[in-house]
N, C-alpha and C positions, 0 to 999 in steps of 0.2 A: 504493500500500500504506500501511497505517497504521503509525505509529511507536509504540513503547513509551514510556509516560510517563517511565519512569526514564531512558531515553536522551535524550528531549527536554529533560528538566529539567536535564541536565548541559550543554546547549549554551548558550553566551553569545550573546545577541542585542544588537546595538548599536541603541540608540534615539536618534532625533534629540532635540536639546535642546528645551526648552519654546519658546524663541524660534523655532527652525526649524519646530517643529510649527505655531506660530501663522502663520508665513509660508506653509506648505503649505496650511493652512486658508484663508487669504486668497486664494491662487491658485485653489483649488478652488471657493470661493464666487464668484469673478469668472467662472470658466468656467461655472458653473451659471447665473449671471445672463445671460451672453452667449448661452448655449444657449436660455434662455427668450425672449430678444429675437429670436433667429433663428427660433424656432418661431412666435412671434407674427407676424413679418414674412412667413414662408412662408404662414401662414394668410390673412393679408391679401392677399397676391398671388394666392392661389387664389380668394379671393372676387372680386377684381378681374377675374381671367380669366373666371370664371363669368359675371359681369355683362357683360363685353365680348362674350363668345360669345353670350349671350342677345340682346344688341343687334344683333349681326351676323345672327343667325338670323331675327330679326323684321324685318329690313331698316331698323331705326332708324339704322343707320350703313352707309354705302356705302364699299366699298373701291375706290379708283381704280387701275386697271390700265393701265400703259403698254404699248402694243403696238408 
């Protein structure tokens, strides 16, 4: 449900200090960077898998099976 502006305007909100906000931003930026690295890594692994599967299907690479 929606709140009435008159009610919301009377509520006090605690805001972090500027220093705390800067720390929060730094952590979020680090998370974004790490997420980007992981997406890139995942994409590279998918490409590698695709290439290996292609080599297996064309018999460029043989799998040794111990019986």
